[in-house]
N, C-alpha and C positions, 0 to 999 in steps of 0.2 A: 504493500499499500504506499510506502514511503517513496517508491520509485514513481508512482502515478502522481503523487503530490508534487514531487520535484519537477516532473515534466510539466504539470499544470502551471506551476510557478514560472517556469521558464517561458511557457507559452504566453502567460499573462505579461511577463516582462517584455517579450518581443512585441506583442500587440501594443503595449504602452509606448514603446520606442517608435513603432511604425506610425502611431497616431501623432506623436510629437513631430516626427519627420514630415508627415503630410502637412501639418500646420505650418511648419518652417518653410517648406517648399512653396506653399500658397502664399505666405507672406513675402518671400523673396520674388515670386512671380509678379505680385502686385507692385512691389517696389521697382522692379526692372521695367515693367510696363509704364509706370508713372515716369520714370527717368527717360525713357524712350520718347514719350510724349513731350516732355520738356525739351529734350534735345532737338526734336523735330521742330518745335515752335521757335527755339532759339536759332536754329539753322535757317529757317524762313526769314526770321528777323534780320540776321546777318546778311542774307542775300538781298533783302529789301534795301537795307542801309547801304550796301555795296552799290546797288543800282542807283540809289539816290546820290551817292557820292560821285559816281561816274558821271551822272547827269549834270551835277553841279560843276564838275571840272571841265566838262566839254561846253557848257553854257554858262560862263561866269556872269554874275549880275552886272548890269550897266551902271557904272558909278554916276552917270548924269541923271538917272532916274531915282536914285536913293535920296532919302531925306538925310539932312545933316545929322551927325551923331547927338547933337544937343536937343533934338526933338524927341 
C-alpha cells in the first residue's frame, strides 16, 4: 500500500508542477504578445516620423512666409 501512496504523491506533485507551468506559459505568452503589439506600434511611429523628417528636409519652410520669432 505504501508504494501506491508514493506513486499517488508523485502523480499529484507532477500535476501541480504541470499546472504551474501552464500558468507560467500563459503569462509569458500574454507578455510577449503585448510586447509585440508595442514594438509594432513603435515601428509604425518611427516610420511615420522618418517620412515626416524626409519630407521636411526635401521641402524646407520658406523663411519669407514665417512670422518673426517674437510673435
